[in-house]
N, C-alpha and C positions, 0 to 999 in steps of 0.2 A: 378422411379429413378434407374439408373444402380448401381449395387453393386457387390462385390465379398468378399469372406472370405479368410483370411490368416490363415493357419493351419500348424502344425508340426506333421506329422504322419509318422509312419514306417510301411511298408508292412511286417507284421509278417511272411507271407508265404515265402517271399524272404529271410528273416533273417533265418528262419528254414532251408531252402534249402542251404544257405551259410554255416550254422553250420554243416549240414549233410555232405556236400562236404568237408569241412575242416577236419571233423572227419575221413572221408574215406582216405583223403590224409595223415593224421598223422599216421593212422594205416599202410599204405602201404609204407611210405617213410623209407629208410634205416637209415637215421640219427636219427629217432625216435625209432628205435628198442631197446627194453630193458629199455626205460625211463618211461614206463607206463604213458604216457601223455594222459590226458582225457579232453574232451570238452563236455559241456552240456548246454542246454538252459532251462530256466524256465520263469515264468511270469515276474519276476523281471529283468532278464537279462541273460547274458552269463557267465558261469564259466569255467575257465581253471585251470588244475592242472598238475604238472609234478614233476619229481624227481630232476631236475636241473634247475637253473635259466636261463641258456643259452637256454635250450630246450623249456622252457616256453616262452621266448621271440620269438623264432622261430615259436612256435605254434600261438602266437599272430599275427605275420606277415602273416602266412598262413590264419588265420581267416580274417584279414583285406583285404588281397588280394581277398578272396572269396566274401566278402561283396561288394567290389568295382566291381567285375565281375558281380554280381547280381544287380548292379545299386542301392545299398543301400549306402547312404551317410555316411561317417565316422563321420560326425557331429551328427549322430543319436545315437552314443554310447558314453558313458562317463565313466570315472574311469580307471581301469587298473593298479592300484598300486599293485606291487608285495609284497606279505606278506608270512611269513613262515607258514607252515601248520604242521600237525602231522607227526612224523617219518622222520623228515629232508626234507620234501617235501616243495614245494612252490606253491602258488596259486594266482590267480587274478580273479577279477570279473568286468564285464562291465555292466552298467545299460543302458537300452534303453530309450531314450528321447522321450516321447510321450506328445503332447500338448505344448502349450506355457505358461510358468509360469507367474505369475502376474508381477513380476519385468521386465521380458523381454517384456511383453505386454505393459507396461508403456513406456519402452525405444523405442519400435517400434512406438507406438502412437505419442510420442513426436517427433521422427524423421520425421514422415509423416507430422505432423502439422507444423514443422519448415520449410518444403519445400515450404510453402505458396501456395499450390495448393488448389483449391476450392473443397475439399472433407471433409467428416466427418468420424471419426474413432470411433468405439464403441468396447469396450472390452466385449466379451461374453464368460465368462468362460475361456476355454483354447484356444480360437481363437479370431481373430479380424475381424470385419466387416467394410469394407470401402465403403462409398456411395458418389456419386457425380453426378452432372447433366450431365457432358460430359464424354463420353467413353474415350476420349483422356486423360483426367485427371487420370482416373483409370489405363490406360495403362502406363502412366508416373509413377504412384506410383509403379506398378509392376516392371518396368524397374529399378527404383531407388533402390528398395529393392534387386533386383538381383545383381546390381552393388555393393551394400553394403557388400555382402558376410558375412552375419550374422552368429553368432556362432551356431545357430540351423538350421536344414534343413527346409526351408519354402516352402510350396506349396500354390498355388492360386487356389481355388476351388469355385464352386457355382457362376460362373460369370453369372449375370442376366442383361438383357437389359431393 
């Protein structure tokens, strides 16, 4: 029986490259001179810090631009609320969205079932498995989800015939 998996993954190497490029651009740009703007990446996400709120927003724009150039969806990051830090500085943090949460899995599963296609959907941890007898039904599900433009970046992997 043909099947495929719906996952939400982020290529960490591309994210690391985008952060490195953004950090290099921030160091070299004239409008960031003297603001001591920093950008760093950790397992939890991406942290930015600057001495002025305007410069922090500009650094966020640089980061988002680099992520888009590296073909990392902006849906893969969440957060970004600006908060005051020590010594009159401001900071923000972005979390990386990995996997599909249970709530989103249920929403997607219900959406697929409501389409009345002859497929079965199983929630398997942080991914969904879609099975059907016809390849055309599976391709219709993929196209339907692409048209949905969901809040998470979705990839369709493990397509088996």
